[in-house]
DSSP file (Angstrom, degrees, kcal/mol; ACC not computed):
  #  RESIDUE AA STRUCTURE BP1 BP2  ACC     N-H-->O    O-->H-N    N-H-->O    O-->H-N    TCO  KAPPA ALPHA  PHI   PSI    X-CA   Y-CA   Z-CA
    1    1 A D     >        0   0    0      0, 0.0     4,-1.9     0, 0.0     5,-0.2   0.000 360.0 360.0 360.0 120.5    9.5  -53.0   27.7
    2    2 A P  H  >  +     0   0    0      0, 0.0     4,-2.5     0, 0.0     5,-0.2   0.826 360.0  54.8 -63.9 -32.9   12.0  -51.8   25.0
    3    3 A T  H  > S+     0   0    0      2,-0.2     4,-2.3     1,-0.2     5,-0.2   0.915 109.7  47.2 -63.6 -43.1    9.5  -51.9   22.1
    4    4 A N  H  > S+     0   0    0      2,-0.2     4,-2.2     1,-0.2    -1,-0.2   0.869 111.9  50.1 -66.8 -37.6    7.1  -49.7   24.0
    5    5 A T  H  X S+     0   0    0     -4,-1.9     4,-2.4     2,-0.2    -2,-0.2   0.921 111.6  48.4 -64.0 -47.0    9.9  -47.3   24.9
    6    6 A T  H  X S+     0   0    0     -4,-2.5     4,-2.2     1,-0.2    -2,-0.2   0.888 112.0  48.9 -62.3 -39.9   11.0  -47.1   21.2
    7    7 A R  H  X S+     0   0    0     -4,-2.3     4,-2.3     2,-0.2    -1,-0.2   0.914 110.6  51.1 -68.8 -39.7    7.5  -46.5   20.0
    8    8 A T  H  X S+     0   0    0     -4,-2.2     4,-2.4     1,-0.2    -2,-0.2   0.905 110.6  49.2 -62.9 -41.0    7.0  -43.8   22.6
    9    9 A M  H  X S+     0   0    0     -4,-2.4     4,-2.7     1,-0.2    -1,-0.2   0.912 109.8  51.1 -65.3 -40.7   10.2  -42.1   21.5
   10   10 A Q  H  X S+     0   0    0     -4,-2.2     4,-2.7     2,-0.2    -2,-0.2   0.917 111.3  47.7 -62.9 -43.2    9.2  -42.3   17.8
   11   11 A V  H  X S+     0   0    0     -4,-2.3     4,-2.7     2,-0.2     5,-0.2   0.914 111.7  50.7 -63.3 -44.1    5.8  -40.7   18.7
   12   12 A A  H  X S+     0   0    0     -4,-2.4     4,-2.4     2,-0.2    -2,-0.2   0.923 112.5  46.0 -62.3 -43.7    7.6  -38.0   20.7
   13   13 A V  H  X S+     0   0    0     -4,-2.7     4,-2.2     2,-0.2     5,-0.2   0.935 112.4  51.1 -64.4 -45.3   10.0  -37.2   17.8
   14   14 A L  H  X S+     0   0    0     -4,-2.7     4,-2.7     1,-0.2     5,-0.3   0.914 112.2  46.2 -57.6 -45.5    7.1  -37.2   15.3
   15   15 A L  H  X S+     0   0    0     -4,-2.7     4,-2.4     1,-0.2    -1,-0.2   0.897 110.4  53.9 -64.7 -40.8    5.1  -34.8   17.4
   16   16 A T  H  < S+     0   0    0     -4,-2.4    -1,-0.2    -5,-0.2    -2,-0.2   0.872 116.2  38.4 -62.0 -36.8    8.2  -32.6   17.9
   17   17 A L  H  X S+     0   0    0     -4,-2.2     4,-0.6    -5,-0.1    -2,-0.2   0.866 123.8  37.2 -82.5 -37.6    8.7  -32.4   14.1
   18   18 A L  H  X S+     0   0    0     -4,-2.7     4,-3.1    -5,-0.2     5,-0.2   0.828 101.4  69.8 -89.4 -32.0    5.1  -32.1   12.9
   19   19 A L  H  X S+     0   0    0     -4,-2.4     4,-2.9    -5,-0.3     5,-0.3   0.897  99.9  47.3 -58.3 -44.8    3.5  -30.0   15.6
   20   20 A P  H  > S+     0   0    0      0, 0.0     4,-2.7     0, 0.0    -1,-0.2   0.915 114.7  47.7 -62.4 -38.9    5.3  -26.7   14.7
   21   21 A V  H  X S+     0   0    0     -4,-0.6     4,-2.5     2,-0.2     5,-0.3   0.942 113.7  47.6 -66.0 -45.8    4.5  -27.3   11.0
   22   22 A C  H  X S+     0   0    0     -4,-3.1     4,-2.0     1,-0.2    -1,-0.2   0.959 118.0  40.1 -57.0 -53.5    0.8  -28.1   11.8
   23   23 A C  H  X S+     0   0    0     -4,-2.9     4,-2.2    -5,-0.2    -1,-0.2   0.856 113.0  55.0 -69.1 -34.2    0.4  -25.1   14.1
   24   24 A W  H  X S+     0   0    0     -4,-2.7     4,-1.0    -5,-0.3    -1,-0.2   0.938 112.2  43.3 -60.4 -48.2    2.4  -22.7   11.8
   25   25 A S  H  < S+     0   0    0     -4,-2.5    -2,-0.2     1,-0.2    -1,-0.2   0.852 113.5  52.2 -70.8 -32.0    0.2  -23.5    8.8
   26   26 A Y  H  < S+     0   0    0     -4,-2.0    -1,-0.2    -5,-0.3    -2,-0.2   0.900 120.7  32.1 -66.5 -41.6   -2.9  -23.3   10.9
   27   27 A H  H  < S+     0   0    0     -4,-2.2    -1,-0.2    -5,-0.2    -2,-0.2   0.405  89.0 128.3-100.1   2.0   -2.0  -19.9   12.3
   28   28 A Y     <  -     0   0    0     -4,-1.0     2,-0.4    -3,-0.2    -3,-0.0  -0.397  36.3-170.9 -66.8 131.6   -0.1  -18.5    9.3
   29   29 A Q        -     0   0    0     -2,-0.1     3,-0.1     3,-0.0    32,-0.1  -0.981  29.0-111.0-120.6 135.3   -1.3  -15.2    8.0
   30   30 A A        -     0   0    0     -2,-0.4     3,-0.1    30,-0.2     0, 0.0  -0.327  40.8-103.6 -61.5 144.7    0.0  -13.8    4.7
   31   31 A P        -     0   0    0      0, 0.0     2,-0.5     0, 0.0    -1,-0.1  -0.324  43.5 -95.7 -64.6 153.1    2.3  -10.8    5.1
   32   32 A V        +     0   0    0     28,-0.1   129,-1.9    -3,-0.1     2,-0.3  -0.637  57.7 158.7 -75.3 122.2    0.6   -7.4    4.3
   33   33 A A  E     +A  160   0A   0     -2,-0.5    27,-2.4   127,-0.2    28,-0.4  -0.975   9.8 172.4-147.2 129.9    1.4   -6.4    0.8
   34   34 A F  E     +AB 159  59A   0    125,-2.5   125,-2.4    -2,-0.3     2,-0.3  -1.000   6.5 164.8-143.8 136.7   -0.5   -3.9   -1.4
   35   35 A H  E     +AB 158  58A   0     23,-2.5    22,-2.8    -2,-0.3    23,-1.9  -0.916   9.8 160.9-152.5 124.6    0.1   -2.4   -4.8
   36   36 A A  E     -AB 157  56A   0    121,-2.4   121,-2.6    -2,-0.3     2,-0.3  -0.990  12.0-168.8-145.7 153.1   -2.4   -0.6   -7.0
   37   37 A C  E     -AB 156  55A   0     18,-2.2    18,-2.4    -2,-0.3    17,-0.4  -0.861  28.7-101.9-134.1 165.4   -2.3    1.9   -9.9
   38   38 A L        -     0   0    0    117,-2.2   117,-0.2    -2,-0.3    15,-0.1  -0.593  18.6-155.2 -79.0 153.1   -4.5    4.1  -12.0
   39   39 A T  S    S+     0   0    0     -2,-0.2     2,-0.3     2,-0.1    -1,-0.1   0.542  75.9  24.6-105.7  -9.9   -5.6    2.9  -15.3
   40   40 A T  S    S-     0   0    0    108,-0.0   110,-0.1   110,-0.0    14,-0.1  -0.892  96.7 -77.3-139.6 170.2   -6.2    6.3  -16.9
   41   41 A D        -     0   0    0     -2,-0.3     2,-0.7   108,-0.2   107,-0.2  -0.362  43.4-128.4 -62.3 152.3   -5.1    9.9  -16.4
   42   42 A A  B     +C  147   0A   0    105,-2.3   105,-2.0    -4,-0.1     3,-0.3  -0.886  37.1 175.2-111.7 102.1   -6.7   11.7  -13.5
   43   43 A H        +     0   0    0     -2,-0.7   103,-0.1   103,-0.2   105,-0.0  -0.509  51.8  33.0 -98.7 167.4   -8.2   14.9  -14.8
   44   44 A Y  S    S+     0   0    0    101,-0.3     2,-0.3     1,-0.2    -1,-0.2   0.862  73.5 173.5  58.5  44.0  -10.3   17.5  -13.0
   45   45 A L        -     0   0    0    100,-0.4    -1,-0.2    -3,-0.3     2,-0.2  -0.638   8.3-172.0 -82.5 138.7   -8.8   17.1   -9.5
   46   46 A G    >   -     0   0    0     -2,-0.3     3,-1.1     1,-0.2    91,-0.2  -0.504  39.9 -61.0-111.3-172.9   -9.8   19.5   -6.8
   47   47 A R  T 3  S+     0   0    0      1,-0.2    -1,-0.2    -2,-0.2    91,-0.1  -0.430 121.5  17.0 -68.3 145.2   -8.6   20.1   -3.3
   48   48 A H  T 3  S+     0   0    0     89,-0.6     2,-0.6     1,-0.2    -1,-0.2   0.698  86.8 156.7  67.4  20.4   -8.8   17.1   -1.0
   49   49 A H    <   -     0   0    0     -3,-1.1    88,-1.9    89,-0.1     2,-0.4  -0.675  35.6-143.0 -82.5 119.1   -9.3   14.7   -3.9
   50   50 A V  B     -H  136   0B   0     -2,-0.6    86,-0.3    86,-0.2    20,-0.1  -0.672  22.3-117.5 -80.2 130.3   -8.4   11.1   -3.1
   51   51 A L        -     0   0    0     84,-3.0     2,-1.3    -2,-0.4    84,-0.3  -0.536  22.3-137.9 -68.9 126.0   -6.7    9.3   -6.0
   52   52 A P        -     0   0    0      0, 0.0     2,-0.6     0, 0.0    -1,-0.1  -0.618  14.1-162.0 -90.3  83.0   -8.8    6.4   -7.1
   53   53 A F        +     0   0    0     -2,-1.3   -15,-0.2    16,-0.2    16,-0.1  -0.499  15.5 174.0 -65.8 111.0   -6.4    3.6   -7.7
   54   54 A D        +     0   0    0     -2,-0.6     2,-0.6   -17,-0.4   -16,-0.2   0.452  55.5  70.3-106.3  -1.1   -8.6    1.3   -9.8
   55   55 A R  E     -B   37   0A   0    -18,-2.4   -18,-2.2     0, 0.0     2,-0.5  -0.859  65.9-165.6-117.6  96.3   -6.2   -1.5  -10.9
   56   56 A V  E     +B   36   0A   0     -2,-0.6   -20,-0.2   -20,-0.2     3,-0.1  -0.691  15.3 170.0 -84.5 123.1   -5.3   -3.6   -7.9
   57   57 A I  E     +     0   0A   0    -22,-2.8     2,-0.4    -2,-0.5   -21,-0.2   0.832  69.2  16.3-100.1 -42.6   -2.3   -5.7   -8.6
   58   58 A T  E     +B   35   0A   0    -23,-1.9   -23,-2.5     1,-0.0    -1,-0.4  -0.996  56.1 153.5-136.0 128.0   -1.5   -7.1   -5.1
   59   59 A D  E >   +B   34   0A   0     -2,-0.4     3,-1.2   -25,-0.2   -25,-0.2  -0.541  10.3 174.8-148.8  78.7   -3.7   -7.1   -2.0
   60   60 A S  T 3  S+     0   0    0    -27,-2.4   -30,-0.2     1,-0.3   -26,-0.1   0.737  83.9  31.5 -64.5 -24.2   -2.7  -10.0    0.2
   61   61 A R  T 3  S-     0   0    0    -28,-0.4    -1,-0.3   -32,-0.1   -29,-0.1   0.258 105.4-118.6-120.2  12.0   -5.0   -9.1    3.0
   62   62 A R    <   +     0   0    0     -3,-1.2    -2,-0.1     1,-0.1   -28,-0.1   0.900  64.8 141.3  56.0  49.1   -7.9   -7.6    1.0
   63   63 A G        +     0   0    0      2,-0.0     9,-2.9     8,-0.0     2,-0.3   0.522  28.9 110.7 -96.6  -5.7   -7.6   -4.2    2.7
   64   64 A Y  E     -I   71   0B   0      7,-0.2     2,-0.7     1,-0.1     7,-0.2  -0.506  53.1-155.9 -77.3 135.3   -8.3   -2.0   -0.3
   65   65 A I  E >>> -I   70   0B   0      5,-3.4     4,-1.4    -2,-0.3     5,-1.3  -0.900   7.7-167.5-109.8 100.3  -11.6    0.0   -0.3
   66   66 A R  T 345S+     0   0    0     -2,-0.7     3,-0.4     1,-0.2    -1,-0.2   0.904  79.5  55.9 -62.2 -45.2  -12.3    0.6   -4.0
   67   67 A H  T 345S+     0   0    0      1,-0.2    -1,-0.2     2,-0.1    -2,-0.0   0.767 119.3  32.1 -63.7 -21.2  -15.1    3.2   -3.6
   68   68 A S  T <45S-     0   0    0     -3,-0.8    -1,-0.2     2,-0.2    -2,-0.2   0.542 100.3-125.8-110.4  -6.7  -13.0    5.4   -1.5
   69   69 A G  T  <5 +     0   0    0     -4,-1.4    66,-0.4    -3,-0.4     2,-0.3   0.752  69.8 124.6  70.7  23.2   -9.5    4.8   -2.9
   70   70 A S  E   < -I   65   0B   0     -5,-1.3    -5,-3.4    64,-0.1     2,-0.4  -0.751  56.0-136.9-117.8 160.7   -8.2    4.0    0.5
   71   71 A Y  E     -IJ  64 133B   0     62,-2.9    62,-3.0    -2,-0.3     2,-0.6  -0.968  12.2-147.0-118.8 131.8   -6.5    1.1    2.3
   72   72 A R  E     - J   0 132B   0     -9,-2.9    60,-0.2    -2,-0.4    59,-0.1  -0.875  23.9-123.7 -99.8 121.2   -7.5   -0.2    5.7
   73   73 A I        -     0   0    0     58,-2.7    57,-3.6    -2,-0.6    58,-0.2  -0.434  21.8-166.2 -69.2 125.1   -4.5   -1.5    7.7
   74   74 A P        +     0   0    0      0, 0.0     2,-0.4     0, 0.0    -1,-0.1   0.756  68.3  31.1 -84.2 -25.4   -5.2   -5.1    8.7
   75   75 A V  S    S-     0   0    0     53,-0.1     2,-0.2    54,-0.1    52,-0.1  -0.997  82.1-115.0-138.9 136.4   -2.5   -5.6   11.4
   76   76 A T        +     0   0    0     -2,-0.4     2,-0.3    -3,-0.1    52,-0.2  -0.504  69.7  83.7 -69.4 135.3   -0.8   -3.1   13.8
   77   77 A G  E    S-D  127   0A   0     50,-2.6    50,-3.0    -2,-0.2     2,-0.3  -0.978  79.1 -38.6 162.6-170.8    2.9   -2.7   13.1
   78   78 A Y  E     -D  126   0A   0     -2,-0.3    84,-2.5    48,-0.2     2,-0.3  -0.641  53.1-171.8 -84.4 141.5    5.5   -0.8   11.0
   79   79 A Y  E     -DE 125 161A   0     46,-2.5    46,-2.1    -2,-0.3     2,-0.5  -0.978  22.8-143.7-134.6 145.5    4.8   -0.2    7.3
   80   80 A V  E     -DE 124 160A   0     80,-2.6    80,-1.9    -2,-0.3     2,-0.4  -0.945  25.3-173.0-101.8 130.2    6.6    1.2    4.3
   81   81 A I  E     +DE 123 159A   0     42,-2.9    42,-2.5    -2,-0.5     2,-0.4  -0.988   6.5 173.7-124.3 131.8    4.4    3.3    2.1
   82   82 A T  E     -DE 122 158A   0     76,-2.8    76,-3.0    -2,-0.4     2,-0.4  -0.993   8.3-173.1-138.4 146.6    5.4    4.6   -1.3
   83   83 A W  E     -DE 121 157A   0     38,-2.0    38,-2.8    -2,-0.4     2,-0.4  -0.999   9.0-157.2-141.2 141.2    3.5    6.4   -4.0
   84   84 A V  E     -DE 120 156A   0     72,-2.2    72,-1.3    -2,-0.4    36,-0.2  -0.968  13.3-179.8-119.6 129.1    4.6    7.4   -7.5
   85   85 A T  E     -D  119   0A   0     34,-2.5    34,-1.2    -2,-0.4     2,-0.4  -0.846   9.9-169.1-139.1 100.3    2.8   10.3   -9.2
   86   86 A P  E     -D  118   0A   0      0, 0.0    62,-3.0     0, 0.0     2,-0.3  -0.746  22.9-178.8 -81.5 131.9    3.7   11.5  -12.7
   87   87 A V  E     -DF 117 147A   0     30,-3.0    30,-2.2    -2,-0.4     2,-0.5  -0.918  35.2-148.2-131.5 157.3    2.0   14.8  -13.5
   88   88 A L  E    S+ F   0 146A   0     58,-2.5    58,-1.8    -2,-0.3     2,-0.4  -0.936  86.1   6.7-118.1 102.8    1.6   17.4  -16.2
   89   89 A G  E    S- F   0 145A   0     -2,-0.5    20,-2.9    26,-0.3     2,-0.4  -0.967 110.8 -47.7 126.1-145.7    1.2   20.6  -14.3
   90   90 A N  E     +GF 108 144A   0     54,-3.0    54,-2.6    -2,-0.4    18,-0.2  -0.926  57.4 159.9-135.9 106.8    1.5   21.2  -10.6
   91   91 A I        -     0   0    0     16,-2.1     2,-0.2    -2,-0.4    51,-0.0  -0.816  22.9-157.5-135.9  94.3   -0.3   18.9   -8.2
   92   92 A P        -     0   0    0      0, 0.0    46,-2.2     0, 0.0     2,-0.3  -0.498  20.4-166.7 -66.9 134.3    0.9   18.8   -4.6
   93   93 A L  E     -LK 105 137B   0     12,-2.7    12,-2.3    44,-0.3     2,-0.4  -0.850   8.5-151.2-126.4 160.9   -0.2   15.4   -3.0
   94   94 A E  E     -LK 104 136B   0     42,-2.8    42,-2.2    -2,-0.3     2,-0.6  -0.982  17.2-133.1-131.8 140.3   -0.3   14.1    0.5
   95   95 A L  E     -LK 103 135B   0      8,-2.3     7,-3.4    -2,-0.4     8,-1.0  -0.845  37.2-162.9 -82.6 125.8   -0.1   10.7    2.2
   96   96 A V  E     -LK 101 134B   0     38,-3.1    38,-1.9    -2,-0.6     2,-0.5  -0.940  18.3-171.6-118.5 133.3   -3.0   10.7    4.6
   97   97 A V  E >  S-LK 100 133B   0      3,-2.6     3,-2.0    -2,-0.4    36,-0.2  -0.982  81.9 -20.8-123.6 117.9   -3.6    8.4    7.6
   98   98 A N  T 3  S-     0   0    0     34,-2.8    35,-0.1    -2,-0.5    -1,-0.1   0.865 128.9 -50.8  51.0  41.2   -7.0    8.8    9.1
   99   99 A G  T 3  S+     0   0    0     33,-0.3     2,-0.4     1,-0.2    -1,-0.3   0.378 115.8 113.4  84.7  -6.1   -7.4   12.2    7.6
  100  100 A Q  E <  S-L   97   0B   0     -3,-2.0    -3,-2.6     2,-0.0     2,-0.2  -0.864  71.8-115.8-107.8 133.6   -4.1   13.5    8.8
  101  101 A Q  E     +L   96   0B   0     -2,-0.4    -5,-0.2    -5,-0.2     3,-0.1  -0.444  39.6 163.6 -66.4 126.2   -1.2   14.4    6.5
  102  102 A R  E     +     0   0B   0     -7,-3.4     2,-0.3     1,-0.4    -6,-0.2   0.348  64.7  12.1-125.3   2.6    1.8   12.1    7.1
  103  103 A G  E     -L   95   0B   0     -8,-1.0    -8,-2.3    20,-0.1    -1,-0.4  -0.949  63.6-155.6-171.1 155.4    3.9   12.7    4.0
  104  104 A R  E     -L   94   0B   0     -2,-0.3     2,-0.3   -10,-0.2   -10,-0.2  -0.990  10.3-179.8-141.9 149.7    4.0   15.1    1.0
  105  105 A T  E     -L   93   0B   0    -12,-2.3   -12,-2.7    -2,-0.4    16,-0.1  -0.972  10.6-161.1-137.3 156.8    5.2   15.3   -2.6
  106  106 A A        -     0   0    0     -2,-0.3     2,-0.2   -14,-0.2   -12,-0.0  -0.505  12.7-175.1-138.3  68.6    5.0   18.2   -5.0
  107  107 A P        +     0   0    0      0, 0.0   -16,-2.1     0, 0.0     2,-0.3  -0.457   9.2 170.7 -67.1 133.9    5.4   17.1   -8.5
  108  108 A A  B     -G   90   0A   0    -18,-0.2   -18,-0.2    -2,-0.2    10,-0.1  -0.954  20.4-148.1-146.7 123.4    5.4   20.0  -11.0
  109  109 A S        -     0   0    0    -20,-2.9     7,-0.1    -2,-0.3     8,-0.1  -0.549  40.5 -83.3 -88.1 157.3    6.3   19.8  -14.7
  110  110 A P    >   -     0   0    0      0, 0.0     3,-1.2     0, 0.0     4,-0.4  -0.325  56.7-100.9 -59.8 137.1    8.0   22.7  -16.6
  111  111 A K  T 3  S-     0   0    0      1,-0.2    -3,-0.0     2,-0.1   -23,-0.0  -0.344  94.5  -5.0 -64.1 133.4    5.4   25.3  -17.7
  112  112 A G  T 3  S+     0   0    0      1,-0.1    -1,-0.2    -3,-0.1     0, 0.0   0.417 103.4 100.9  74.4  -1.8    4.3   25.1  -21.3
  113  113 A E  S <  S-     0   0    0     -3,-1.2    -2,-0.1     2,-0.2    -1,-0.1   0.611  80.6-131.5 -95.0 -11.0    6.7   22.4  -22.4
  114  114 A G        +     0   0    0     -4,-0.4     2,-0.3     1,-0.3    -3,-0.1   0.699  61.9 133.0  68.9  18.5    4.2   19.5  -22.3
  115  115 A K        -     0   0    0     -5,-0.4   -26,-0.3   -26,-0.0    -1,-0.3  -0.772  51.1-129.8-101.2 146.9    6.7   17.3  -20.3
  116  116 A T        -     0   0    0     -2,-0.3     2,-0.4   -28,-0.1   -28,-0.2  -0.577  11.0-152.5 -92.4 160.0    5.7   15.3  -17.3
  117  117 A Q  E     -D   87   0A   0    -30,-2.2   -30,-3.0    -2,-0.2     2,-0.4  -0.998  10.1-159.7-129.2 133.4    7.4   15.3  -14.0
  118  118 A S  E     -D   86   0A   0     -2,-0.4     2,-0.3   -32,-0.3   -10,-0.1  -0.914   7.1-173.5-117.4 140.9    7.2   12.3  -11.7
  119  119 A T  E     -D   85   0A   0    -34,-1.2   -34,-2.5    -2,-0.4     2,-0.4  -0.944  11.5-150.1-128.0 153.5    7.9   12.2   -7.9
  120  120 A T  E     -D   84   0A   0     -2,-0.3     2,-0.4   -36,-0.2   -36,-0.2  -0.993   9.2-162.1-123.2 126.1    8.1    9.3   -5.5
  121  121 A G  E     -D   83   0A   0    -38,-2.8   -38,-2.0    -2,-0.4     2,-0.4  -0.873   7.9-174.3-103.8 140.5    7.1    9.7   -1.9
  122  122 A V  E     +D   82   0A   0     -2,-0.4     2,-0.3   -40,-0.2   -40,-0.2  -0.997   5.9 172.3-134.2 139.5    8.2    7.2    0.8
  123  123 A A  E     -D   81   0A   0    -42,-2.5   -42,-2.9    -2,-0.4     2,-0.5  -0.996  21.2-153.9-142.9 145.1    7.2    7.0    4.5
  124  124 A V  E     +D   80   0A   0     -2,-0.3     2,-0.3   -44,-0.2   -44,-0.2  -0.984  33.5 168.1-116.7 117.4    7.9    4.4    7.2
  125  125 A L  E     -D   79   0A   0    -46,-2.1   -46,-2.5    -2,-0.5     2,-0.7  -0.944  40.6-125.3-134.4 149.4    5.1    4.6    9.8
  126  126 A F  E     -D   78   0A   0     -2,-0.3     2,-0.3   -48,-0.2   -48,-0.2  -0.869  41.6-176.3 -92.1 121.6    3.8    2.7   12.7
  127  127 A L  E     -D   77   0A   0    -50,-3.0   -50,-2.6    -2,-0.7     2,-0.3  -0.836  18.7-132.0-122.3 155.7    0.1    2.1   12.0
  128  128 A H    >   -     0   0    0     -2,-0.3     3,-2.5   -52,-0.2   -55,-0.2  -0.752  38.2 -87.2-105.8 151.1   -2.7    0.5   13.9
  129  129 A R  T 3  S+     0   0    0     -2,-0.3     3,-0.1     1,-0.3    -1,-0.1  -0.301 117.2  25.2 -49.5 130.2   -5.2   -2.0   12.7
  130  130 A G  T 3  S+     0   0    0    -57,-3.6    -1,-0.3     1,-0.3   -54,-0.0   0.288  84.9 141.1  93.2 -11.6   -8.1   -0.2   11.1
  131  131 A D    <   -     0   0    0     -3,-2.5   -58,-2.7   -58,-0.2     2,-0.5  -0.360  48.1-132.6 -61.1 147.5   -6.1    3.0   10.1
  132  132 A I  E     -J   72   0B   0    -60,-0.2   -34,-2.8    -3,-0.1     2,-0.4  -0.926  21.4-168.4-110.6 123.2   -7.1    4.3    6.8
  133  133 A V  E     +JK  71  97B   0    -62,-3.0   -62,-2.9    -2,-0.5     2,-0.3  -0.883  17.9 148.2-112.7 137.9   -4.3    5.2    4.3
  134  134 A S  E     - K   0  96B   0    -38,-1.9   -38,-3.1    -2,-0.4     2,-0.5  -0.982  41.4-121.6-158.8 168.6   -4.8    7.2    1.1
  135  135 A I  E     + K   0  95B   0    -66,-0.4   -84,-3.0   -84,-0.3     2,-0.3  -0.973  40.0 166.4-115.8 124.2   -3.2    9.6   -1.3
  136  136 A R  E     -HK  50  94B   0    -42,-2.2   -42,-2.8    -2,-0.5   -86,-0.2  -0.898  39.7 -94.0-135.4 164.2   -5.0   12.9   -1.9
  137  137 A T  E     - K   0  93B   0    -88,-1.9   -89,-0.6    -2,-0.3   -44,-0.3  -0.458  57.4 -88.5 -71.4 152.8   -4.4   16.3   -3.4
  138  138 A N    >   -     0   0    0    -46,-2.2     3,-1.1     1,-0.1   -89,-0.1  -0.410  28.8-143.8 -64.4 130.2   -3.3   19.0   -0.9
  139  139 A P  T 3  S+     0   0    0      0, 0.0    -1,-0.1     0, 0.0   -92,-0.1   0.673  97.0  52.3 -72.4 -13.3   -6.3   20.8    0.6
  140  140 A D  T 3  S+     0   0    0      1,-0.1     2,-0.4     2,-0.0    -2,-0.1   0.390 105.8  56.6-100.3   2.6   -4.5   24.2    0.7
  141  141 A H  S <  S-     0   0    0     -3,-1.1    -1,-0.1   -49,-0.1    -3,-0.1  -0.990  77.1-131.8-140.2 127.0   -3.5   24.3   -3.0
  142  142 A H        -     0   0    0     -2,-0.4   -96,-0.1   -95,-0.1   -52,-0.1  -0.671  33.9-121.9 -79.8 120.0   -5.7   24.0   -6.1
  143  143 A P        -     0   0    0      0, 0.0     2,-0.5     0, 0.0   -52,-0.2  -0.321  21.3-155.8 -63.4 139.1   -4.1   21.4   -8.4
  144  144 A I  E     - F   0  90A   0    -54,-2.6   -54,-3.0     2,-0.1     2,-0.3  -0.977  60.4  -1.2-117.2 123.2   -3.2   22.6  -11.9
  145  145 A G  E    S- F   0  89A   0     -2,-0.5  -100,-0.4   -56,-0.2     2,-0.3  -0.768  89.5 -76.4 101.2-148.8   -3.0   20.0  -14.7
  146  146 A Y  E     - F   0  88A   0    -58,-1.8   -58,-2.5    -2,-0.3     2,-0.4  -0.980  31.9 -99.8-152.9 159.3   -3.6   16.3  -14.3
  147  147 A V  E     -CF  42  87A   0   -105,-2.0  -105,-2.3    -2,-0.3     2,-0.4  -0.716  44.0-135.2 -82.9 134.3   -2.0   13.0  -13.0
  148  148 A V        +     0   0    0    -62,-3.0     2,-0.3    -2,-0.4  -110,-0.1  -0.735  30.2 168.0 -97.1 133.7   -0.6   11.0  -15.9
  149  149 A N        +     0   0    0     -2,-0.4     2,-0.2     5,-0.1  -108,-0.2  -0.891  24.2 127.2-143.0 114.5   -1.0    7.4  -16.4
  150  150 A N  S    S-     0   0    0      3,-2.5     3,-0.2    -2,-0.3  -110,-0.0  -0.732  73.7 -64.3-148.5-164.7    0.0    5.8  -19.8
  151  151 A E  S    S+     0   0    0     -2,-0.2     3,-0.1     1,-0.2     0, 0.0   0.705 132.0  39.0 -67.5 -17.9    2.1    3.1  -21.4
  152  152 A W  S    S+     0   0    0      1,-0.2     2,-0.4     0, 0.0    -1,-0.2   0.657 119.8  37.9-103.6 -21.0    5.4    4.7  -20.1
  153  153 A Q        -     0   0    0     -3,-0.2    -3,-2.5   -67,-0.0     2,-0.4  -0.995  59.9-163.4-140.7 134.3    4.3    5.9  -16.7
  154  154 A D        -     0   0    0     -2,-0.4     2,-0.6    -5,-0.2    -5,-0.1  -0.926  15.0-144.8-115.3 143.0    2.1    4.6  -13.9
  155  155 A C        +     0   0    0     -2,-0.4  -117,-2.2  -117,-0.2     2,-0.3  -0.934  42.1 165.5 -98.7 117.6    0.6    6.4  -10.9
  156  156 A C  E     -AE  37  84A   0    -72,-1.3   -72,-2.2    -2,-0.6     2,-0.4  -0.898  36.1-150.2-137.6 159.9    0.7    3.8   -8.1
  157  157 A L  E     +AE  36  83A   0   -121,-2.6  -121,-2.4    -2,-0.3     2,-0.3  -0.999  21.8 176.1-127.1 132.7    0.4    3.3   -4.4
  158  158 A S  E     +AE  35  82A   0    -76,-3.0   -76,-2.8    -2,-0.4     2,-0.3  -0.976   4.2 168.6-133.9 147.5    2.3    0.5   -2.6
  159  159 A L  E     +AE  34  81A   0   -125,-2.4  -125,-2.5    -2,-0.3     2,-0.3  -0.979   3.0 175.8-154.6 151.5    2.6   -0.5    1.0
  160  160 A W  E     -AE  33  80A   0    -80,-1.9   -80,-2.6    -2,-0.3  -127,-0.2  -0.992  30.8-109.8-153.8 149.1    3.9   -3.5    2.9
  161  161 A G  E       E   0  79A   0   -129,-1.9   -82,-0.3    -2,-0.3    -2,-0.0  -0.522 360.0 360.0 -78.4 145.0    4.4   -4.5    6.5
  162  162 A I              0   0    0    -84,-2.5   -83,-0.2    -2,-0.2    -1,-0.1   0.376 360.0 360.0-126.6 360.0    8.0   -4.8    7.9
């Protein structure tokens, strides 16, 4: 029957077109994207001090742990991680994954001039679901000065999956 064959073809075409859209939207997961900054200067830092990023701007997968200043990786894969740290003084910082140093910066402003110095660290790492990422002061060096955050400079941590 030609009518039945035409109807079957129409249903097949409709399913072919709609099924990927239906399944894609059902299984779609937002890409991993995170960006947070400090809202004030960070004074009185000691060794091993995790920077407490308290203004979360983007957290597509809700991985940020506010009380610890850390981000829990939601999906295994490659990530770009970057951190910007303007300082007044000398404050070596580390990118830490599960307590292990995976990147470093050493921002140091000129002594006695009252000028800030900003550094940006970048790392591309393969991380596993559940890994904990944070920025902390170097455990072997006592920080001198403070991390600056004001209307001209932000101290931020960003990461995204690639």
